[in-house]
C-alpha positions in Angstrom: -30.3 -12.4 -4.4 -29.7 -15.8 -2.7 -30.7 -15.4 1.4 -27.6 -14.9 3.1 -27.5 -11.7 1.2 -31.2 -10.4 1.8 -30.5 -11.4 5.2 -27.8 -9.0 5.4 -29.9 -6.4 2.8 -32.6 -6.4 6.2 -30.2 -6.0 8.9 -28.8 -2.7 6.5 -32.1 -1.4 5.8 -32.9 -2.1 10.1 -29.5 -0.3 11.1 -29.0 2.3 8.6 -26.6 4.4 10.6 -25.3 1.4 13.5 -22.0 -0.2 13.1 -22.4 -3.7 11.8 -19.5 -6.5 11.9 -20.5 -9.2 10.2 -18.1 -12.2 11.7 -16.3 -13.9 9.2 -13.6 -17.0 8.8 -10.9 -14.3 6.9 -11.3 -10.5 6.0 -11.1 -12.1 2.1 -14.5 -13.2 2.2 -16.3 -10.3 4.2 -15.1 -7.8 2.2 -16.2 -10.2 -1.2 -19.8 -10.3 0.6 -20.0 -6.7 1.1 -19.2 -6.1 -2.4 -21.6 -8.4 -3.6 -24.0 -6.6 -1.0 -23.7 -3.4 -2.8 -23.7 -4.8 -6.6 -27.0 -6.3 -5.9 -28.9 -2.7 -5.5 -28.6 -2.2 -1.3 -27.1 0.3 0.3 -25.3 0.2 2.9 -23.2 2.1 5.4 -21.0 0.8 8.6 -21.1 -2.8 7.7 -17.7 -4.1 8.6 -15.7 -7.5 8.1 -14.6 -8.6 11.1 -12.7 -12.4 12.3 -12.8 -13.2 16.2 -9.1 -13.1 16.6 -9.4 -9.5 14.7 -12.1 -8.3 17.5 -9.7 -9.3 20.3 -6.9 -7.7 19.1 -9.2 -4.3 19.3 -9.9 -5.2 22.6 -6.4 -6.3 24.2 -4.3 -4.5 21.6 -3.7 -1.9 23.9 -2.6 -4.1 26.9 -0.2 -6.1 24.4 1.7 -2.8 23.5 1.5 -1.9 27.3 3.0 -5.0 28.3 5.2 -5.3 25.4 3.6 -8.6 24.3 4.0 -10.4 21.1 1.4 -12.5 19.4 2.1 -15.9 17.6 0.8 -17.0 14.8 0.6 -20.6 12.9 4.3 -21.5 12.0 5.5 -19.4 15.2 3.7 -21.4 17.7 4.6 -24.9 16.4 8.0 -23.5 16.4 7.6 -22.9 20.7 6.2 -26.4 21.1 9.1 -27.6 19.1 11.6 -26.0 21.7 9.8 -27.0 24.3 9.8 -30.5 23.4 12.8 -30.4 22.6 13.8 -29.8 26.4 11.7 -32.0 28.2 13.1 -34.2 26.0 16.3 -33.2 26.9 15.5 -34.0 30.4 14.1 -37.4 29.9 10.4 -35.6 31.2 8.7 -37.9 28.4 7.1 -41.0 28.9 4.6 -41.6 25.5 6.0 -39.4 22.8 10.2 -40.8 22.6 11.5 -40.3 18.9 14.6 -42.2 17.9 14.8 -39.2 15.5 13.7 -36.3 14.6 10.1 -36.2 13.7 8.4 -32.9 12.4 5.3 -34.8 11.7 5.1 -35.9 15.2 6.1 -31.9 16.1 2.8 -31.1 14.2 0.7 -32.8 15.3 1.2 -32.1 19.1 1.2 -28.3 17.8 -2.3 -29.4 16.6 -3.4 -30.8 19.0 -2.3 -27.9 22.1 -3.8 -25.2 19.6 -7.1 -27.2 20.3 -6.9 -27.6 23.8 -6.4 -24.0 24.2 -8.6 -23.2 21.7 -11.2 -25.1 24.2 -9.5 -23.0 27.0 -8.0 -25.9 28.7 -5.4 -25.1 30.5 -2.4 -27.6 32.1 -3.6 -28.1 35.6 -7.1 -28.6 34.3 -5.9 -31.5 32.4 -6.3 -34.7 34.4 -3.5 -37.4 32.5 -6.4 -40.3 33.0 -8.6 -38.7 30.8 -5.8 -40.2 28.5 -6.7 -43.7 26.7 -2.9 -43.9 27.7 -1.7 -42.2 31.3 1.6 -41.7 29.8 0.1 -39.7 26.8 -1.7 -37.7 28.9 1.6 -37.1 31.3 3.1 -35.9 28.3 0.4 -33.7 26.9 0.1 -32.1 30.4 3.7 -31.9 30.4 4.1 -29.9 27.0 0.9 -28.1 27.6 2.2 -27.2 31.1 6.1 -25.9 29.3 4.1 -24.0 26.7 2.5 -22.2 29.0 5.6 -21.4 30.6 7.5 -20.2 28.1 4.7 -17.8 26.3 5.0 -16.3 29.8 8.9 -16.4 30.2 9.4 -14.7 26.8 6.5 -12.8 26.9 4.2 -14.3 24.3 0.8 -15.2 23.1 -0.9 -17.4 21.1 -4.5 -16.6 19.8 -5.9 -18.3 22.1 -4.2 -16.7 24.8 -5.7 -13.4 23.1 -9.3 -14.2 23.0 -8.6 -15.5 26.6 -7.3 -12.5 27.5 -9.9 -10.0 25.4 -12.3 -12.6 27.4 -11.0 -11.6 30.5 -10.6 -7.2 30.4 -14.3 -7.3 29.1 -15.3 -8.9 32.3 -13.0 -6.5 34.6 -14.5 -3.6 32.7 -11.4 -2.7 31.3 -12.1 -2.6 27.9 -15.0 -2.6 25.2 -16.0 -1.5 21.8 -19.3 -0.1 20.9 -22.2 -0.6 23.1 -24.3 -0.1 20.6 -22.7 -1.9 17.6 -24.4 -5.3 16.3 -22.9 -8.2 15.7 -24.3 -10.5 12.9 -23.0 -14.2 12.4 -23.6 -16.7 10.0 -25.1 -19.5 11.2 -22.7 -22.2 9.3 -19.4 -20.6 10.8 -18.1 -22.7 12.8 -16.0 -21.1 16.0 -14.0 -22.8 18.7 -15.5 -22.1 22.4 -13.2 -19.3 23.1 -14.5 -17.7 19.6 -18.2 -18.4 20.2 -18.1 -17.4 23.9 -16.4 -13.7 23.0 -18.5 -12.9 20.3 -21.9 -13.5 22.6 -19.7 -11.8 25.6 -19.7 -8.8 22.8 -22.8 -8.9 21.4 -25.1 -9.9 24.0 -28.4 -8.8 22.8 -27.2 -7.3 20.0 -26.0 -10.4 18.3 -28.2 -11.4 14.9 -27.8 -15.0 13.5 -28.2 -14.6 9.3 -29.0 -18.2 7.3 -27.9 -18.8 4.5 -29.8 -21.1 1.4 -30.2 -24.3 2.5 -28.1 -27.2 0.6 -31.0 -29.9 0.1 -29.5 -33.6 1.1 -26.2 -32.4 2.8 -25.8 -32.1 6.3 -23.9 -29.1 8.2 -22.4 -30.3 11.9 -24.3 -30.8 14.1 -27.3 -30.3 11.6 -29.9 -33.1 10.0 -30.2 -32.2 6.1 -33.1 -30.5 4.8 -34.6 -32.5 2.0 -37.7 -31.0 0.9 -38.7 -27.4 -0.3 -40.5 -25.6 2.1 -44.3 -25.3 1.4 -44.2 -21.5 1.9 -41.2 -20.9 -0.3 -41.0 -19.8 -3.7 -40.1 -21.6 -6.5 -36.5 -20.8 -8.2 -37.2 -17.9 -10.8 -33.7 -18.8 -12.4 -31.6 -21.9 -13.2 -28.9 -21.1 -10.9 -31.2 -21.2 -7.9 -31.4 -24.4 -8.2 -27.7 -25.6 -7.1 -29.3 -26.0 -3.0 -30.1 -29.3 -4.9 -27.2 -29.6 -6.2 -27.1 -32.9 -3.5 -30.9 -33.9 -4.1 -31.2 -33.7 -8.0 -34.0 -36.1 -8.0 -36.2 -33.5 -5.7 -35.3 -30.8 -7.9 -37.3 -28.5 -9.3 -38.1 -28.4 -13.2 -35.5 -26.2 -14.9 -36.3 -22.3 -15.6 -34.5 -22.4 -19.2 -33.0 -19.0 -18.1 -29.2 -19.7 -19.4 -28.1 -19.1 -16.2 -26.7 -21.8 -15.3 -24.5 -24.5 -17.5 -22.1 -27.6 -16.9 -19.4 -28.6 -18.6 -16.7 -31.1 -17.8 -12.8 -31.6 -18.8 -10.2 -34.1 -18.0 -7.3 -32.5 -15.3 -7.3 -29.4 -13.4 -5.6 -27.1 -16.3 -7.9 -28.0 -19.2 -11.1 -27.5 -16.8 -9.5 -23.9 -15.8 -8.6 -23.3 -19.6 -12.4 -23.5 -20.6 -13.7 -21.5 -17.9 -10.5 -18.6 -19.0 -12.9 -19.2 -22.8 -16.0 -19.4 -21.1 -15.3 -16.0 -19.5 -13.5 -13.8 -22.5 -16.0 -15.3 -25.0 -18.7 -13.7 -22.7 -17.2 -10.3 -22.2 -17.4 -10.9 -18.5 -15.6 -8.3 -16.5 -12.8 -10.3 -14.1 -14.0 -8.6 -11.7 -17.1 -9.7 -11.7 -15.7 -13.2 -11.7 -15.9 -15.7 -8.7 -13.6 -19.0 -9.5 -14.7 -21.9 -6.4 -12.5 -24.5 -6.0 -12.5 -27.7 -4.4 -8.7 -28.0 -3.4 -5.6 -25.4 -3.4 -4.0 -27.6 -6.6 -6.3 -24.9 -8.6 -4.6 -22.2 -7.6 -0.8 -22.4 -9.4 -2.8 -23.4 -12.7 -5.0 -20.6 -12.9 -2.5 -18.2 -11.8 0.4 -19.9 -14.7 -2.5 -19.3 -17.4 -3.4 -16.1 -16.0 0.6 -14.6 -16.0 0.4 -16.5 -19.3 -2.7 -14.7 -20.9 -1.9 -11.1 -18.9 -4.9 -11.4 -16.9 -4.8 -9.6 -13.2 -6.3 -12.2 -11.6 -6.5 -12.8 -7.2 -6.8 -15.3 -5.0 -8.5 -15.2 -1.6 -5.7 -18.0 -0.5 -2.9 -15.5 -2.1 -0.4 -16.7 -3.8 1.9 -19.7 -3.1 5.1 -19.1 -2.2 6.5 -21.7 -4.6 5.2 -19.6 -7.6 7.3 -16.6 -6.4 10.6 -15.8 -7.7 11.9 -15.5 -4.0 10.6 -19.1 -3.5 12.1 -20.4 -6.5 15.4 -18.5 -4.8 14.6 -20.3 -1.8 14.4 -23.8 -3.4 17.6 -23.2 -5.2 19.7 -22.7 -2.4 18.0 -25.2 -0.8 18.8 -27.9 -3.6 22.3 -26.2 -3.8 22.8 -26.8 -0.3 21.3 -30.4 -0.7 23.5 -31.8 -3.3 26.6 -30.6 -1.7 27.0 -27.2 -3.3 27.3 -28.5 -6.6 28.2 -26.5 -9.4 25.6 -27.7 -11.6 22.6 -27.4 -9.3 23.9 -23.2 -8.8 24.1 -23.0 -12.4 20.8 -23.6 -13.0 19.8 -21.0 -10.1 21.8 -18.3 -11.9 20.5 -18.6 -14.7 17.1 -18.8 -13.5 16.2 -15.1 -14.2 15.6 -14.3 -10.4 18.6 -13.9 -9.0 21.2 -10.6 -9.4 24.4 -11.0 -8.3 26.7 -8.1 -6.3 27.8 -5.0 -7.6 31.3 -4.4 -8.0 33.1 -1.0 -8.7 29.3 -0.4 -10.9 29.2 -3.3 -12.7 27.3 -6.4 -12.3 28.2 -9.9 -13.1 25.7 -11.5 -15.0 23.8 -14.8 -14.5 25.1 -16.3 -17.5 29.0 -15.0 -17.3 29.2 -16.2 -13.7 27.7 -19.9 -15.5 30.8 -20.1 -17.8 33.2 -18.8 -15.1 31.5 -21.9 -12.8 31.7 -24.6 -15.9 35.5 -24.0 -16.3 36.5 -23.5 -12.7 36.6 -27.6 -11.9 34.9 -26.8 -8.6 32.4 -30.1 -9.3 31.0 -29.8 -5.9 32.0 -28.9 -2.1 31.8 -25.4 -0.4 35.1 -25.3 0.7 36.5 -26.0 -3.3 35.0 -22.5 -4.1 38.8 -21.1 -3.9 39.6 -22.3 -7.0 37.4 -19.4 -8.5 40.6 -17.6 -6.7 43.6 -19.5 -7.8 42.0 -19.5 -11.4 41.7 -16.1 -11.0 45.3 -15.6 -9.9 46.6 -18.3 -12.7 45.1 -15.9 -15.0 46.6 -13.3 -14.1 49.9 -15.1 -14.2 49.3 -16.6 -17.9 48.6 -12.7 -19.0 51.8 -11.7 -17.6 53.7 -13.9 -19.9 52.1 -12.5 -23.2 53.8 -9.4 -23.0 56.9 -10.6 -25.2 55.1 -12.7 -27.4 53.6 -12.0 -30.8 50.0 -10.8 -30.6 50.0 -11.4 -26.7 47.8 -8.4 -26.2 44.4 -9.7 -27.3 45.0 -12.8 -25.2 46.6 -10.8 -22.5 43.3 -8.9 -22.8 41.2 -12.2 -22.8 43.1 -13.2 -19.5 42.8 -10.3 -17.8 39.0 -9.6 -18.5 38.5 -14.0 -17.2 40.3 -13.2 -14.1 38.7 -10.4 -13.0 34.9 -12.2 -13.3 36.4 -15.3 -11.5 37.7 -12.8 -8.7 34.5 -11.1 -9.2 32.3 -14.6 -8.6 34.5 -15.2 -6.2 33.7 -12.7 -4.0 29.9 -12.9 -5.1 29.8 -16.7 -3.6 31.9 -16.6 -0.8 29.8 -14.3 1.5 27.0 -16.7 0.8 29.0 -19.5 1.7 30.2 -17.6 5.2 26.8 -17.4 6.1 25.7 -20.6 6.3 26.3 -22.9 9.0 29.2 -25.6 8.7 27.7 -29.7 10.1 29.5 -30.0 14.1 30.9 -33.3 15.0 27.9 -35.1 15.0 27.1 -33.8 11.2 24.6 -31.7 12.5 23.5 -27.6 12.0 22.5 -24.9 13.7 18.8 -24.4 12.5 19.1 -20.8 13.6 22.1 -20.0 12.2 20.2 -21.9 8.6 17.3 -19.7 8.5 19.5 -16.7 9.5 21.3 -17.4 6.3 19.3 -17.9 4.4 16.9 -15.1 4.7 20.5 -12.9 4.6 21.2 -14.4 1.2 17.5 -13.7 0.0 18.0 -10.1 0.6 20.8 -10.0 -0.8 20.5 -11.9 -4.4 16.4 -12.0 -5.1 15.7 -9.9 -8.3 11.5 -9.0 -7.0 9.8 -8.3 -10.5 6.5 -7.6 -9.1 4.6 -6.6 -5.9 3.6 -10.2 -5.4 7.5 -11.0 -5.5 8.4 -8.0 -3.0 5.7 -9.0 -1.1 6.9 -12.9 -0.9 10.1 -12.1 0.0 9.3 -9.8 2.8 7.3 -12.5 3.9 10.0 -15.6 3.7 12.3 -13.6 5.4 10.4 -12.9 8.0 9.3 -16.5 8.3 12.7 -17.5 8.0 13.8 -15.3 10.8 11.3 -16.1 13.0 11.0 -19.8 12.4 14.7 -19.9 13.5 14.4 -17.6 16.5 12.4 -20.3 18.8 14.7 -22.9 17.7 18.1 -23.2 19.9 19.0 -27.3 18.6 20.9 -28.7 15.8 19.7 -30.7 13.3 21.0 -33.5 10.3 21.5 -31.1 7.5 18.5 -33.4 5.5 15.9 -32.3 8.3 16.7 -28.7 8.6 16.5 -28.6 5.2 13.2 -30.0 4.4 11.8 -27.8 7.6 12.7 -24.7 5.3 11.1 -26.3 2.5 8.0 -26.7 4.6 8.4 -22.6 5.6 8.0 -22.3 1.5 5.3 -24.3 0.7 3.2 -23.6 3.7 3.5 -19.6 2.6 0.6 -17.5 0.6 1.5 -14.0 -0.5 -1.2 -11.8 -1.7 -0.6 -8.1 -1.8 -4.6 -6.6 -2.4 -6.1 -8.7 0.1 -7.8 -7.3 2.2 -6.4 -7.3 6.2 -7.4 -6.3 9.6 -6.0 -3.2 10.1 -6.4 -3.9 13.9 -4.1 -6.5 13.4 -0.9 -6.2 12.7 0.2 -9.8 13.2 -2.2 -10.7 10.4 -0.8 -13.7 8.2 
């Protein structure tokens, strides 16, 4: 048992019945630690993982509900920053951040800076412009922060730093409190913002226990000098896997034990690495729920996800499945490509034949994707949203041809064929026309409303996406919600390519996992 788990075991034995809250960066990691503790043979009760934001929501949740204040998270705070930036830009109130064109990268950087300032408890009135190297930059940051604070207040929103501040204020005024005998466990390696640290210390007071993991020899943590040698009173590793703390100090590592608990291999490329891992797991007969794969970047997720689906393995991911790998994510990308390519028929056919789309029902029949693709091929549309009316004309022309076959020899079969093709063309027009009518048209400056675009795409996703799994269902719900919320704060128009790029960023930034533990006290948890 490693030092972190043995420390948890000691706390559970010392406080068997008291509530114990393990502070973690995310609920998935917390539940994994609790399960590992149980698998090690330690019996425990009343041990719960918690995040600083989750604890703040427990304290302030009732207040938020009473005042009808809505909690904003990640993507939505960036949208608010962009909204206030646009207003200040229109008023020519900015000196340093002057753009010649729309720049989402600049907005994300400013949003990140505002977030960091607020996590440190900095407010606009306490941010002197001359504290920056450039006074103009300081002036703009103070103005943006003030406008951001005012927007949240005016529209009754609160972000996570604001939630932490509110919880601290409620605690200090004795208007809210959690259990007075609760023990709080804080891993020493956890990096907390000043507000998070202040909240946890205010809650725990003298009931805060700092628990330490095994050292990683030769590797320094933030503000911590690296440890290079095994302390004299420390026990020698009993297995090879216990030699892992010397990964960055191999020359000083103890002698191998040779118990087979640790093996090393290398492969060329992510896919080969993932394949070899799965081969070894399956060859050893190890249950998947006893296996954890640690990886260095999220690029491994699509590789493992694809292999797991191909092999029929039930694999879960702490970060969740990227939206781009789900059916709804593929449909959204297909719609973006369709709009970007001026509503090209060839792009629409690819989307229809992907298997992720279902066309609307009409008179208890469904127009199949293959039939729709054939009709589009013969329609002569090519591209352009205004040209899809040709489907209607195609239907009328086929009806006229059918009428001409009444007196012709062998005309019955041709008439039936024309009528059938006419019905397909009309049905396809009736399916596509609502999609087009829900997408914004460019104004005389060549721009479109981002709010109308996101609302339209959300509607289309809900109408045509065919979810095949629980992940797809969760992704569909999440993408629709994110699209609607992202557009909710945008009162500005953008060039089409810029607007579509932002939709792609929404899709790429979404991760979904229906079976990852969530905080029951925080309904806004993403």
